[in-house]
C-alpha positions as CSV (number, residue, x, y, z in Angstrom):
1,X,169.7,151.5,122.0
2,X,170.3,155.3,122.2
3,X,172.0,154.9,125.6
4,X,174.2,152.1,124.3
5,X,175.4,154.3,121.3
6,X,176.0,157.3,123.6
7,X,178.1,155.1,125.9
8,X,180.2,153.9,123.0
9,X,180.9,157.4,121.9
10,X,181.6,158.6,125.5
11,X,184.1,155.7,126.0
12,X,186.2,156.5,122.9
13,X,186.0,160.2,123.5
14,X,187.3,159.8,127.0
15,X,190.2,157.7,125.7
16,X,191.0,160.2,123.0
17,X,191.0,163.1,125.4
18,X,193.2,161.2,127.9
19,X,195.8,159.9,125.4
20,X,197.2,163.4,124.4
21,X,198.2,163.9,128.1
22,X,200.6,161.0,127.6
23,X,201.7,162.0,124.1
24,X,202.4,165.6,125.3
25,X,205.4,164.4,127.3
26,X,207.4,163.8,124.1
27,X,207.2,164.1,120.3
28,X,204.6,162.0,118.5
29,X,205.0,160.8,114.9
30,X,202.4,161.7,112.2
31,X,201.7,160.3,108.8
32,X,199.4,160.9,105.9
33,X,198.2,158.3,103.4
34,X,195.8,157.5,100.6
35,X,194.2,154.2,99.4
36,X,192.3,152.8,96.5
37,X,190.0,149.8,97.1
38,X,188.6,147.9,94.1
39,X,185.5,146.8,95.9
40,X,182.6,144.4,95.4
41,X,179.5,145.0,97.5
42,X,177.1,142.0,97.5
43,X,174.6,140.3,99.8
44,X,171.2,138.8,100.4
45,X,168.0,140.7,100.8
46,X,165.1,139.5,103.0
47,X,163.5,136.6,101.2
48,X,166.8,135.4,99.7
49,X,167.2,137.6,96.6
50,X,170.8,138.6,96.2
51,X,172.4,141.9,95.0
52,X,175.9,142.7,93.7
53,X,177.8,145.7,92.3
54,X,181.5,146.7,91.9
55,X,183.1,150.1,92.3
56,X,186.4,151.7,93.4
57,X,186.5,153.4,96.8
58,X,189.0,156.2,97.3
59,X,190.2,157.0,100.8
60,X,192.5,159.2,102.9
61,X,193.9,158.5,106.3
62,X,195.8,160.4,109.0
63,X,197.8,158.5,111.7
64,X,199.6,159.4,114.9
65,X,201.9,157.2,117.0
66,X,203.7,157.6,120.3
67,X,205.6,154.7,121.9
68,X,203.0,151.9,122.1
69,X,200.0,154.1,121.5
70,X,198.5,154.8,118.0
71,X,195.5,156.5,116.5
72,X,194.1,157.2,113.1
73,X,191.2,158.7,111.1
74,X,190.2,157.1,107.7
75,X,187.6,158.5,105.3
76,X,186.6,156.5,102.2
77,X,183.8,156.7,99.6
78,X,182.6,155.4,96.3
79,X,179.5,155.0,94.1
80,X,178.0,151.6,93.4
81,X,175.6,151.1,90.5
82,X,173.2,148.2,90.9
83,X,171.8,147.2,87.5
84,X,169.4,144.4,88.3
85,X,168.7,144.3,92.1
86,X,169.8,146.6,94.9
87,X,169.8,146.2,98.7
88,X,166.2,146.3,99.9
89,X,165.6,149.4,102.0
90,X,164.4,148.8,105.6
91,X,161.8,151.5,105.2
92,X,160.2,153.0,102.1
93,X,161.3,150.1,99.7
94,X,161.7,150.9,96.0
95,X,159.2,149.3,93.6
96,X,160.2,146.1,92.0
97,X,162.0,146.7,88.7
98,X,163.1,150.3,89.6
99,X,166.7,149.6,89.0
100,X,169.3,150.7,88.0
101,X,170.1,152.4,91.2
102,X,173.3,154.1,92.3
103,X,174.2,154.2,96.0
104,X,176.8,156.5,97.4
105,X,178.7,154.7,100.1
106,X,181.0,156.3,102.7
107,X,182.9,154.9,105.6
108,X,184.6,156.7,108.5
109,X,186.9,155.0,111.0
110,X,188.3,156.6,114.1
111,X,190.8,154.2,115.7
112,X,192.7,154.2,119.0
113,X,195.0,151.3,119.9
114,X,197.8,150.1,122.1
115,X,200.6,147.7,121.2
116,X,200.7,145.2,124.1
117,X,203.3,143.0,122.5
118,X,206.1,143.9,120.0
119,X,204.1,142.8,117.0
120,X,200.5,142.5,118.3
121,X,198.1,145.4,119.2
122,X,194.5,145.8,120.3
123,X,192.4,148.7,119.1
124,X,189.0,150.4,119.4
125,X,187.2,151.4,116.2
126,X,184.5,154.0,116.2
127,X,182.8,153.4,112.8
128,X,180.2,155.1,110.6
129,X,178.9,153.7,107.3
130,X,176.5,155.8,105.2
131,X,174.6,154.7,102.1
132,X,172.6,157.2,100.1
133,X,170.3,156.3,97.1
134,X,170.5,158.6,94.1
135,X,166.8,158.3,93.3
136,X,165.4,160.2,96.3
137,X,168.4,160.8,98.7
138,X,167.1,158.0,100.9
139,X,169.8,157.3,103.5
140,X,170.8,154.5,105.8
141,X,173.5,154.9,108.5
142,X,175.3,152.5,110.7
143,X,177.2,153.6,113.8
144,X,179.1,151.6,116.4
145,X,182.2,151.1,118.5
146,X,184.1,147.8,118.1
147,X,187.2,146.0,119.2
148,X,190.0,144.6,117.0
149,X,193.4,143.0,116.9
150,X,196.3,143.7,114.5
151,X,199.7,142.3,113.9
152,X,202.7,142.4,111.6
153,X,205.7,140.2,110.8
154,X,208.8,141.5,109.0
155,X,209.9,139.3,106.1
156,X,212.9,141.4,105.1
157,X,214.2,144.9,105.6
158,X,211.8,146.1,102.9
159,X,208.8,143.7,103.2
160,X,206.3,143.2,106.1
161,X,203.3,141.0,106.3
162,X,200.4,142.6,108.2
163,X,196.8,141.7,109.2
164,X,194.0,142.8,111.4
165,X,190.6,141.6,112.5
166,X,187.7,143.4,114.2
167,X,184.1,143.2,115.2
168,X,181.8,146.2,115.5
169,X,178.2,146.0,116.8
170,X,176.2,148.8,115.2
171,X,172.8,150.5,115.3
172,X,170.9,151.2,112.1
173,X,169.1,154.3,111.1
174,X,167.0,154.8,108.0
175,X,166.1,158.4,107.1
176,X,166.8,159.4,110.7
177,X,164.8,156.7,112.5
178,X,166.2,153.7,114.3
179,X,165.2,150.5,112.6
180,X,167.5,147.8,114.1
181,X,171.0,146.5,114.9
182,X,173.8,145.1,112.9
183,X,177.0,143.2,113.5
184,X,180.0,143.8,111.3
185,X,183.2,141.7,111.1
186,X,186.2,142.6,109.0
187,X,189.5,140.9,108.0
188,X,192.4,142.6,106.3
189,X,195.7,141.0,105.3
190,X,198.5,142.2,103.0
191,X,202.1,143.2,102.4
192,X,203.8,146.5,103.1
193,X,206.8,147.6,101.1
194,X,209.2,150.2,102.6
195,X,210.4,152.6,99.9
196,X,212.5,154.6,102.3
197,X,212.4,155.7,106.0
198,X,209.5,158.1,105.3
199,X,207.4,156.3,102.7
200,X,205.8,152.9,102.1
201,X,203.4,151.2,99.8
202,X,200.9,148.5,100.7
203,X,198.8,145.9,98.9
204,X,196.2,143.7,100.5
205,X,192.8,141.9,100.5
206,X,189.9,143.0,102.6
207,X,186.7,141.1,103.5
208,X,183.8,142.5,105.5
209,X,180.5,140.8,106.5
210,X,177.6,142.5,108.0
211,X,174.3,141.1,109.2
212,X,171.4,143.5,109.7
213,X,168.7,142.5,112.2
214,X,165.7,144.8,111.7
215,X,163.1,145.6,114.3
216,X,160.4,144.2,112.0
217,X,162.0,140.7,112.3
218,X,163.7,140.7,108.8
219,X,167.4,140.1,108.2
220,X,169.7,141.3,105.5
221,X,173.4,140.3,104.8
222,X,176.0,142.6,103.3
223,X,179.5,141.4,102.1
224,X,182.2,143.8,100.9
225,X,185.4,142.4,99.5
226,X,188.3,144.4,98.0
227,X,191.7,144.4,96.6
228,X,193.4,147.4,98.2
229,X,196.4,149.6,97.3
230,X,197.8,152.3,99.6
231,X,200.6,154.8,100.0
232,X,201.7,156.3,103.3
233,X,204.2,159.1,104.1
234,X,205.6,160.3,107.4
235,X,205.2,164.0,108.0
């Protein structure tokens, strides 16, 4: 499992190091943005008991583009308060009835893509998800490298329909020890409104599903859905 994770990081790192050699031949375009996701995190624990909480997640993103190449870094985070039942921890589970529990959730995406067709692109997504419990700083981490496809369709000079879909296989760590694997799929769809040549707004819907397969034979399902708002400006 460690070798697989190292290979994933090595693959994306190689591409990221090679891409600037192409970009250096001309001027690249940069942009900076922020987003706000009104998120719902829910799922099924081993044994069938479900959990659910809502919270806003605030994020920032930096993008770079040259010709058909593009890349970006997105950081997002929020705090989810589970009043009745929280996600079961793969190790050191909390006693029954110990809620409410607040979990600090953060997501990091490092993306590198290439537009093969005028409105369709493929991309690699190096992703990290971290969940930390406020009770004792217990932490679970998910890391993986996945593949996705994105597209857009202009509706008018101001409005554009966009969407993307990706799948990321991930390894799971709980308090630093590897405890299993996960598969995450995500779908985003929305509209972009161009204010002017340098700035645009976006609104969309996001749906993520993640299935955790632990080494002890148990499974856990996570679903994150969100209404998203964003603003992006060229630098």
